C-alpha positions as semicolon CSV with decimal commas, in nm:
position;residue;x (nm);y (nm);z (nm)
1;X;3,527;-0,624;-1,860
2;X;3,706;-0,344;-1,764
3;X;3,409;-0,068;-1,724
4;X;3,226;-0,399;-1,572
5;X;3,484;-0,432;-1,339
6;X;3,458;-0,030;-1,264
7;X;3,095;-0,015;-1,226
8;X;3,060;-0,297;-0,985
9;X;3,287;-0,155;-0,770
10;X;3,103;0,201;-0,802
11;X;2,801;-0,001;-0,680
12;X;2,956;-0,162;-0,412
13;X;3,122;0,157;-0,231
14;X;2,799;0,359;-0,322
15;X;2,612;0,074;-0,151
16;X;2,808;0,022;0,158
17;X;2,799;0,441;0,171
18;X;2,465;0,460;0,283
19;X;2,226;0,356;0,547
20;X;1,943;0,090;0,450
21;X;1,690;0,002;0,545
22;X;1,449;-0,380;0,464
23;X;1,237;-0,569;0,652
24;X;0,860;-0,708;0,647
25;X;0,504;-0,506;0,668
26;X;0,197;-0,644;0,789
27;X;-0,201;-0,507;0,870
28;X;-0,499;-0,489;0,721
29;X;-0,673;-0,330;0,482
30;X;-1,027;-0,206;0,355
31;X;-1,208;-0,115;0,049
32;X;-1,458;0,176;-0,009
33;X;-1,634;0,162;-0,333
34;X;-1,970;0,068;-0,440
35;X;-1,992;-0,232;-0,260
36;X;-2,028;-0,283;0,136
37;X;-1,895;-0,039;0,373
38;X;-1,815;0,336;0,306
39;X;-1,593;0,360;0,625
40;X;-1,264;0,471;0,504
41;X;-1,142;0,342;0,860
42;X;-1,283;0,000;0,957
43;X;-1,091;-0,178;1,245
44;X;-1,292;-0,478;1,223
45;X;-1,140;-0,540;0,874
46;X;-0,800;-0,505;1,007
47;X;-0,890;-0,721;1,312
48;X;-0,982;-1,001;1,056
49;X;-0,689;-1,272;1,038
50;X;-0,793;-1,427;0,774
51;X;-0,750;-1,146;0,563
52;X;-0,426;-1,013;0,692
53;X;-0,204;-0,799;0,450
54;X;0,217;-0,863;0,421
55;X;0,450;-0,806;0,200
56;X;0,842;-0,621;0,256
57;X;0,952;-0,314;0,256
58;X;1,320;-0,153;0,157
59;X;1,424;0,229;0,245
60;X;1,715;0,418;0,123
61;X;1,766;0,698;0,406
62;X;1,910;0,949;0,151
63;X;1,938;1,195;0,412
64;X;1,804;1,279;0,780
65;X;1,470;1,394;0,680
66;X;1,428;1,167;0,354
67;X;1,408;0,845;0,227
68;X;1,329;0,618;-0,141
69;X;1,078;0,374;-0,065
70;X;1,015;0,046;-0,237
71;X;0,735;-0,192;-0,117
72;X;0,541;-0,482;-0,229
73;X;0,254;-0,575;-0,015
74;X;-0,015;-0,832;-0,134
75;X;-0,327;-0,707;-0,015
76;X;-0,641;-0,942;0,145
77;X;-0,931;-0,744;0,112
78;X;-1,301;-0,780;0,093
79;X;-1,685;-0,618;0,102
80;X;-1,976;-0,711;0,205
81;X;-2,275;-0,510;0,158
82;X;-2,474;-0,659;0,488
83;X;-2,208;-0,451;0,651
84;X;-2,250;-0,076;0,561
85;X;-2,430;0,132;0,734
86;X;-2,696;0,225;0,372
87;X;-3,058;0,068;0,412
88;X;-2,948;0,028;-0,008
89;X;-2,645;-0,190;0,008
90;X;-2,766;-0,382;0,345
91;X;-3,099;-0,508;0,056
92;X;-2,891;-0,517;-0,316
93;X;-2,666;-0,790;-0,036
94;X;-2,407;-0,800;-0,288
95;X;-1,992;-0,962;-0,190
96;X;-1,683;-0,949;-0,238
97;X;-1,322;-1,093;-0,176
98;X;-0,972;-1,016;-0,353
99;X;-0,668;-0,999;-0,336
100;X;-0,429;-0,698;-0,447
101;X;-0,064;-0,734;-0,553
102;X;0,084;-0,431;-0,523
103;X;0,408;-0,261;-0,615
104;X;0,486;0,074;-0,478
105;X;0,753;0,316;-0,520
106;X;0,772;0,632;-0,292
107;X;0,979;0,970;-0,097
108;X;0,930;0,971;0,239
109;X;0,931;1,276;0,438
110;X;1,045;1,321;0,812
111;X;0,870;1,588;1,034
112;X;1,277;1,638;1,173
113;X;1,575;1,445;1,180
114;X;1,626;1,081;1,116
115;X;1,982;0,964;1,205
116;X;1,996;0,563;1,295
117;X;2,413;0,674;1,403
118;X;2,301;0,919;1,640
119;X;2,369;0,768;2,002
120;X;2,045;0,942;2,054
121;X;1,769;0,625;2,211
122;X;1,528;0,564;2,122
123;X;1,449;0,807;1,792
124;X;1,059;0,913;1,705
125;X;1,017;1,040;1,439
126;X;0,646;1,087;1,249
127;X;0,655;1,083;0,863
128;X;0,488;1,084;0,577
129;X;0,457;0,900;0,234
130;X;0,344;0,977;-0,120
131;X;0,473;0,815;-0,477
132;X;0,325;0,604;-0,699
133;X;0,144;0,233;-0,717
134;X;0,105;-0,042;-0,946
135;X;-0,150;-0,292;-0,871
136;X;-0,263;-0,616;-1,016
137;X;-0,617;-0,747;-0,863
138;X;-0,939;-0,877;-1,036
139;X;-1,213;-0,758;-1,251
140;X;-1,513;-0,865;-1,114
141;X;-1,898;-0,843;-1,308
142;X;-2,219;-0,876;-1,119
143;X;-2,408;-1,174;-1,266
144;X;-2,754;-1,061;-1,254
145;X;-2,930;-1,393;-1,240
146;X;-2,816;-1,500;-0,880
147;X;-2,717;-1,118;-0,764
148;X;-2,317;-1,221;-0,720
149;X;-2,007;-1,102;-0,814
150;X;-1,757;-1,298;-1,003
151;X;-1,421;-1,293;-1,149
152;X;-1,358;-1,219;-1,511
153;X;-1,028;-1,061;-1,602
154;X;-0,695;-0,895;-1,474
155;X;-0,683;-0,559;-1,351
156;X;-0,382;-0,419;-1,412
157;X;-0,379;-0,032;-1,259
158;X;-0,195;0,217;-1,048
159;X;-0,303;0,401;-0,767
160;X;-0,202;0,696;-0,571
161;X;-0,076;0,634;-0,230
162;X;-0,146;0,911;0,094
163;X;0,070;0,775;0,420
164;X;0,110;0,873;0,751
165;X;0,339;0,731;1,037
166;X;0,555;0,718;1,286
167;X;0,900;0,534;1,349
168;X;1,103;0,397;1,637
169;X;1,453;0,359;1,635
170;X;1,480;0,106;1,882
171;X;1,845;0,040;1,859
172;X;2,046;0,165;1,563
173;X;1,962;-0,112;1,355
174;X;1,644;-0,217;1,474
175;X;1,320;0,030;1,365
176;X;0,939;-0,016;1,405
177;X;0,687;0,165;1,253
178;X;0,284;0,222;1,253
179;X;0,166;0,346;0,911
180;X;-0,182;0,417;0,779
181;X;-0,215;0,511;0,371
182;X;-0,524;0,545;0,158
183;X;-0,460;0,469;-0,185
184;X;-0,680;0,613;-0,452
185;X;-0,696;0,380;-0,775
186;X;-0,715;0,421;-1,073
187;X;-1,056;0,230;-1,173
188;X;-1,353;0,199;-1,015
189;X;-1,438;-0,191;-1,115
190;X;-1,218;-0,366;-0,818
191;X;-1,600;-0,394;-0,703
192;X;-1,755;-0,476;-1,036
193;X;-1,983;-0,178;-1,025
194;X;-1,825;-0,060;-1,310
195;X;-1,667;-0,363;-1,542
196;X;-1,710;-0,141;-1,873
197;X;-1,396;-0,031;-1,820
198;X;-1,232;-0,406;-1,910
199;X;-1,544;-0,528;-2,143
200;X;-1,771;-0,315;-2,444
201;X;-2,097;-0,347;-2,256
202;X;-2,434;-0,265;-2,177
203;X;-2,379;0,033;-1,884
204;X;-2,674;-0,093;-1,743
205;X;-2,524;-0,350;-1,548
206;X;-2,327;-0,102;-1,390
207;X;-2,429;0,006;-1,044
208;X;-2,280;0,269;-0,807
209;X;-2,130;0,570;-0,795
210;X;-1,957;0,593;-1,169
211;X;-1,831;0,880;-1,111
212;X;-1,556;0,808;-0,787
213;X;-1,278;0,571;-0,806
214;X;-1,237;0,335;-0,609
215;X;-0,996;0,336;-0,284
216;X;-0,792;0,063;-0,035
217;X;-0,682;0,141;0,292
218;X;-0,383;-0,037;0,427
219;X;-0,342;0,008;0,839
220;X;-0,050;-0,190;0,980
221;X;0,321;-0,234;1,154
222;X;0,667;-0,225;0,950
223;X;1,017;-0,432;1,127
224;X;1,312;-0,327;0,961
225;X;1,704;-0,382;0,988
226;X;1,936;-0,134;0,916
227;X;2,247;-0,134;0,743
228;X;2,585;0,000;0,574
229;X;2,812;0,251;0,684
230;X;2,762;0,569;0,839
231;X;2,640;0,784;0,557
232;X;2,780;1,148;0,443
233;X;2,458;1,381;0,365
234;X;2,633;1,663;0,201
235;X;2,611;1,581;-0,133
236;X;2,228;1,581;-0,207
């Protein structure tokens, strides 16, 4: 019992001695694969109000130059062959809608010092971030008779994020950031183009480029609230 009390006190002291941020994420996600547009930046996808991606974010500002971050985002995305610049895809006419539940743990690096306790306002700092994402979405398979994509199973997999952003400390408590991040999925079947990932089936139902995995791209805003006493960055 004494060990539990000591551990709790140590956790509470360490929590109150650092600066944390917690808040919301809001934006849009476009898909890059074998169905739909092949553009990595697709503003029309981001502007689709019925396809808003949203989630939560938590940061631990461990020094003035880096932070550990955790995010959960429910991505809403789709692929439409008719919106592609590729004539072959437009003639094929496949489409799908999907949700991607993404749990991300990563490291955020600031290009210069970021100190929420500084008297200088506003602070504006560009940053980059990466880490490892775990996601849950749907496996698709092509229903050949009517040329549609149908959901078949759950796809549990990982992706690598490459994120760039700019954040602004409006006050020493409120931070607004804009970021853009590409996610390289360890799967080529977010769009049903490679269903033998989850089923031992005839490869003739595969389509598209089997040598390139899928991507999903998120662009949006974060709004966070900072809390905790002024940290000491001298020991890490």
